[in-house]
N, C-alpha and C positions, 0 to 999 in steps of 0.2 A: 470571500478570500478562499483560494484553493487550499486543500490539505494534502500533505504528502502521505504516502502509504507507509512510510518508514517511521517508526517511533518506538518509544519504550515508556512504560509507566509502572510505578510501584505504589502499593497502598497497604497500610497496616491498620488493624483495629483490635483492641483488647476488650475482653469481657471476663466474667468470672471464671469461665472454663479455660481460658488461655488467650493466645494471640494468633490472629489469622493474618497471613501475608499473601497478597495477590500481586503477581508480576505479569505484565502483558507486553509482548514483543510483536511488532508487526513489520512485515516486509512486503515487497511488491507481489501482486498476483492479479491475474485477469478477472478473478471473481472473489467472493468472500469464502475463505477457507479457514474455518475455526477449529482449533484443537485445544481441549482443556484437560489438564492433568491435575488431579487433586487426591488427597488421602482418602482411603476408603471410608473413614469416619465422617468425612464431609461430602461424600458423593451424593447425598440426598439434596444438596444445595447447588448442584450444577445448574439447574434452571435459574437460580438466583444470579449466578455469574453471567449466564447468557442474557438475562434480562438487563443487567447493567450495561452490556455491550450493544444491545438491540437499539436500533435507530441512531446509534452514535458512530458506528463503524460499518460502512457499506461495502468496502472493497479492500482486499489485501489478505495475505496469509497471517493469521492471528494465532499466536501460541500463548496460552494462558497457563501459568503455574501457580497453584494454590498450596500454601503450606500452613501447618497448624502446630503451634508449640503449646502443649498443655501446661497449665499452671500446676506447680508442684503440690500446692495445697488444695487445688480445686477438686472437691468431691472425692478425696482419698480417705481411706480408713485402714486401720490395722486389725486384722482378725487373728485371734489366738486360739489354736486348737488345744484346749486345756487337757482333754483326755489323752491326746498324744503326748503332751508335755509331762503329764503324770506318769504315763507309761515309760517314757525315757528316764524320768527321775527314779522310779522304782527299779528299773532295769540296771541303772548305774549303781544304785544302793546295794542291790542284790549281788552285783558283780564284785563290789568292794568287799562285802562280807565273805563271799566265796573264796576270794584270793587273799584275804587278810590284809587288805589295803584300807588305810584310813579314808573314810567317806568325807569328802570335802566338796560340797556342792555350792555353786554360785548361780543365781538366776541369770547372770549374763551368758552362761553357757547355753541357755535355751536359744539365744539368737544364732548360734552356730549349728543348730539342729535343723535338718531339712523338714519342710512342710509344717513346722509348728506355727510360724508366723506367715500370714498371707496379706499382701497389700491389695486392698480392694479399691477399684476406681469406679465411682458412681458415674452413670451416664449424664453428660452435660444437658442442660436445658436447651431443647431444640430451637425454641423461639429466640432465645438469647443468642444462640450460636448463629442462627440464620441472619439476625440483625448484624452480627459481627462480620460475617462473610459479605453481606451486602455493603456494609460500610467500607471494608477494605477494597472490594471490587470497584465501587464508585470512585474512591480516591485514585485507584490505579488508572481507571478510564479517564479521569480528569487530567492526570499527569500525562497520559498518552496523547490526549487531544491537544494539550498545550505544545508538546514537542512536535506533533504532526502539523500544527498550525504555524509554528515558527519555521519549520522546513518548507511548508507550503508557501509562506510569504516570500521566501527566497526563490522558489520555483516559479511563482507568479511573476516576479520581476524578470526572470530569465525567459519565460515563455512569451511575455508581452514584448520583450526586446526582439526576440526572433520573429514574432508576428509582424512587428514594425518593419524589420528588414525585408521580410517577404513582401509586405505592402509597398515598400519603396521600390523594390525591383519589379514588382508587378505593374506599378505605375509607369515605369520605363517601358515595359512591354506594350501597354495600352497606348502610350504616347507615340511610340516608335512604329507600331503596326500600320497605321494609315499611310505612311510614307513609303513603305516597302514596294508596293506595286508601281507607284509613280517613278521611283528611282530605278526599278527594274526596266520600265519603259524607256527611260532616258539612256540607260546603259545599253539596252538592246538596240536602240536607234543609233547610238554612237558606233556600236560594233558593226551594224549593217552598213552604215555610211562609209566606214573604213574599207569594208569588204567590197562595196559596190562603187566606191569612188564618187558617188553622186547621191546626195540625200533625196533628190527628186525621184530616183528610181525605186525608192522604198514603197512597197504596197501597204498603204495606211490601213486598209481593211484587214489584211492579214496580220499586220502588226497589232491592231486592236484585238483581234481574236487571240493572238498569242499572249498578250498582256492579260486579257480576260481569263484565260485558262490558268495563267500563273496566279492571278489574284484569287481565283477559286480554290486552287490547291493550297494557297497560303492563308486563306480566310480563317481567322481565329475568333470570330465574333461569338460563336456558341461557347467556346472554351472560356473566353474571358468573362462572359456573363455567368457561367457556372462557378468559376473561381471567385468572382465577386461575391456570389451567394455564399460560398463556403467560408470566405473570410468574415462575412457578417455573422454567420452561424457560430464560428469560433469565438468572435467577440461577445456574442450573446451568452454563450456558455461560460466564458471567463468572468463575466459580470453577474452571473446568476446567483453566485454564492452557494450553489448546490454542487454535490459530487458530480463531475462531468467528464471524468477521465475516459470512460468507455465511449461516450458520445463524441468527444473531440477526436479520439483515435479513429473512429469510423469516418468522420468528416475528412480527416487527413488521408485516409486510404483513397477516398473519392478524389480528393485534391490531387494526389499523386498521379492518378490516371489522367486527369485533365491536363496537368502540366507536361506529362509525357507526350500526350497527343499534340499539345501546343508546340512542344520542342521539335517534334518530327516535321512540323510545318514551317519551322523557322529557317529561312534562307538568307537571313541578314545577320551580320556579325554582332552588332550591338544588341539586337534582339535575342540572339542565341546566348550571349554572355549573361544577359539578365535572366534568361530561363535557367541557366546553370546555377546562378545565385539562388534563385527560388528553390530549385531542387536540393541544393546543399543545405539551405536553412530549413527546408521541410524535413529532411532526415534528422537534423539536430533537434527540431521541434518534436518529432515523434519519439525520440529517445527521452526527452524530458517529460512528455505526456505519460510515458509508462510509469512514472514515479508518482503521479497524482491520483487521488481517490476518485 
């Protein structure tokens, strides 16, 4: 099944240190363009995030956002500078005595003094945190792939519909082509008969040469053979279950060259109309192929 290059996935994982959130957004791109933004304290685990994406996403512009919400109680401690607290206490007591003010001290006043209390955050356990990052990234990738697969299922149907319409129109071309030269001969003979007023006066050898030249100019045998091959290749890639966007896009470029050449040789109304149908569906198909991985 084809996969779309457009998708979004989000994953979260909690550990003793806090909660890690990973969000992945992908859009169309000719190749894999990976961008990861994460807090400095998690930067050591960028490789872990890349590993979660490796072999899962092969094409597209991928933006990854990693967030970390530290647990309030995780590894925190309160450090009190008692020497500084004592100094503030003595200073306030001395000031009250100097100015004849009643000394009324409450320990709660210490919390309003600068630098007496310091909240210390212990470094989180790296192994635990890496496991947390890996779990959140894996969940995000899983959700991303689910969305890309759903979109890819729709695209697969659209692409196969367009390929089917191209095959139907191309069948008209192959069926119609053998009759073009014969009809040209009949029309030319009829025209000459009217001009000469006598069919017996027509130079059959010259007529045969003219028809042969016309048939050579309109011969599309090589083009139809190559287009047949291109259609088989497209079908093979669609059924492979592997990322094939680039490969199909290349085949379609070659397909376009062949159908343009074939169209330039089309001197028949029905055949030319079928060529226009193929070219129209081919452009629509190329637009859809730009969306698949």
